[in-house]
C-alpha positions, 0 to 999 in steps of 0.5 A: 378839428379831430371830431371822429372817434371809435366807439361800441355799438351795443353793450357787451359782456366779458368774463374772467375767472381765477382762483374762485374769483369771478370778474364780469366786465360790462361795456357800455356806449355812453355820451355824458358823465350823467349817463355814466352815473346812471349806468353805474347806479343800475349796475350796482343795484343789479349786482348788489352782492358783488364785492367791487364795481371797478370802472373806467371810461373815456368821453369825447373825440379827443378822449380828454375826459376820462376816469378810472376807479378802483372801488376798494381794490389796491391802488391802480390794480383795477381802474387803470388796467380797465382804462388801459384796455379802452385806450389800447382799443382806441375807443371813446364814449365807452364805460367798462364796469368790472363786477368782482365776486371774491372767491376767498383767495387773494390774487395779489396786485399783479393777479388783479391787474391781469384779471381786470385787464383780461375781463375788459379785453374780453368784453371789448372783443365782443363789441361791434365797433363803429366810427362816429363824429362828435356831435352837439345838441341844438334846440331850435325854437320857432313858430309853426309857419317856419316849420317847412324851412326848418325841416328842409334844413334838417333834411339837407344836412340829414340831422337826427331829430332827438326830440320834437314838440309841434304846437303853436310854439315849436321846439326841435332838438337836433344832433349836429356834427360839431364841425358843422355846428356854426354853419347849421346855427347860422342857417337856422338863425337867418330864418325869421323868428327862429332861435337856437340854443346849444343844450349841455 
């Protein structure tokens, strides 16, 4: 199973200027469509005075979830060139939004394609690239006495803990490599009074 992918470590920016128009590219690491919506909303609020907020993203190790949006620019002149750059850099779990300030002179479709492509390439060139494994979030529910067994499994598999609640009834949210999901789930469920569910 192909569960490794390349993504960017931190948000980065790129810039392209042409005939008074400014194209500011903002690249973000993202993990879900909900996160994409949140980031878009923030960018639209921050750059509320821009004429267009065009974007593209890919998600998943197999890059099967993706979208390109022209946000009012001519068809395929903005979203597709952005998506093309993400793909040619072989990245996933990446969102690039290009904010355009119109300079008064029309650039034509080929000019726009060049602008969106170049701004995106600039942002991605600034990024540190990391190889990651696709992961799922598992939530374990257990009674306090099972704590040691659960924690030793967390240690054995070196699982990042995303959330924890330690009361009489404990909850632990773990990030697990997709390829190990069944194995880790089975080991947790073998323990007494431990329930596991996958989080969306």
